C-alpha positions in Angstrom: 0.0 0.0 0.0 1.4 3.4 -1.0 0.2 6.3 1.2 0.5 10.0 0.3 -1.0 13.4 1.1 -1.9 15.7 -1.7 -0.5 19.0 -0.6 -2.6 20.9 -3.1 -5.7 19.6 -1.5 -4.7 19.4 2.2 -5.9 22.4 4.2 -4.2 21.4 7.4 -6.7 20.1 9.9 -3.9 17.9 11.4 -6.4 15.1 12.0 -4.1 12.5 10.3 -1.0 13.4 12.5 -3.2 13.5 15.6 -4.7 10.0 15.0 -1.6 8.3 13.7 1.6 10.1 14.7 3.7 7.1 13.7 2.5 7.4 10.1 1.7 11.0 9.5 3.4 14.3 10.4 2.3 17.9 10.4 4.5 20.8 9.4 4.0 24.3 8.1 0.2 23.8 8.4 0.0 20.6 6.2 0.0 16.9 6.8 2.5 14.6 5.3 3.4 10.9 5.4 6.6 10.1 7.3 9.2 8.9 4.8 9.7 5.5 6.4 6.0 4.8 6.1 5.3 5.7 2.5 5.6 2.1 1.2 4.0 -0.9 2.8 4.9 -4.4 1.8 2.6 -6.9 3.4 -0.8 -5.7 4.7 -0.4 -4.9 8.4 -2.3 -3.7 11.4 -2.0 -0.1 10.3 -3.9 -0.7 7.0 -7.4 -0.4 8.6 -6.4 2.7 10.6 -4.9 4.4 7.6 -8.0 3.7 5.5 -10.2 5.1 8.2 -8.1 8.2 8.5 -8.2 8.7 4.8 -11.9 8.3 4.7 -12.3 10.8 7.5 -9.8 13.4 6.1 -11.9 16.6 5.9 -10.1 17.7 2.7 -9.9 14.2 1.2 -6.1 14.8 0.7 -4.9 11.4 1.7 -4.2 9.0 -1.2 -3.8 5.2 -1.0 -2.2 3.7 -4.1 -2.6 7.1 -5.8 -6.4 7.3 -5.3 -8.7 8.9 -2.8 -10.4 6.3 -0.7 -13.8 7.6 -1.6 -13.2 7.2 -5.4 
């Protein structure tokens, strides 16, 4: 699973970094994926949490495998 945050869409609620600080960071008013967490090999325990965070992102800026979860 490849996770990213579209900086052009993110308006900086910080919800992602608050809910999963081991996966997401927050800097200069925008969320981002921590570099060591951008690529996932095998599905893991974080997958469900990351999908939930992506679905609840107020700006729908989080992408999984290049797509919005709501697409």
